[in-house]
N, C-alpha and C positions, 0 to 999 in steps of 0.2 A: 556273702558280701556281699551282695546286691539288696541284701534288709538292711542290713547295715548303714548302706553310704545311699537310704531311704530317710532313715535313722534321722545320721546328720542331715541330712541336707532341710530337714520337715522340720526335728529344737534349732535346725539356724534356723529358720526362715518366723517361726512361731518369736524367739529371741527376738530381734528384727525387730518385727513387727510390734510386739508386749514393749517394748524400750519407745520404740517414736511413739505407741498409746499412752503410755502414763507418763502421769506428772512426775511421778519417783524421783527418790535422788538418786539414784543410781539407777537411772534410763542412760543414760549417755555410756552405762559400762556393761547395759543391757545388749544395744546395738553394736557393740564391740567385738564382748564376748559373739557374737552372732554372723558378724562378721572374719571374723578368724577362723574362728569352728568351718564356715564353707569356704574359704580363702585356702588357709594352711592345711586343711583336715579333708575336706570333703570333696572337694577337684583334684588332688595331689591320687587319693583313691580311688574316685570313678574316674581317672586317665589310667592308673597302672590297673584294674579292671576292664578297660574295654583294649589294650594295648599286648598284653601280657604275653596273648599266644601271637600274635600278627610280625612279620620278618620286616625287618628294616629295608631289605632289598625287594617287595615288592611295590615300594613306592617311590624309589629313585627311577628318572627318568631316564632308557640306554636313545641311544642314537637310532639304534634300529627301530624303539619303538617312534620318534617321533618325523622318521622319513615314512612307517604307514601309517601315522597320521595327516603329514601335507600330501598321499597320495590319498585318502579322503575325498 
């Protein structure tokens, strides 16, 4: 999964850069495809990969935790 995310990231960067650097007719489509690939496929896969084994309760502040922080 990690390698797949790297491949998507690198390919989207290559598509965006090739769209900016080329004067071809489809340069806008290359930029758009790279952006869509990055933001609609790459980032959700990355977020899923990083958060799949985390518990939501670990990120919630409780009153006891706030009191501990104020005492320090």
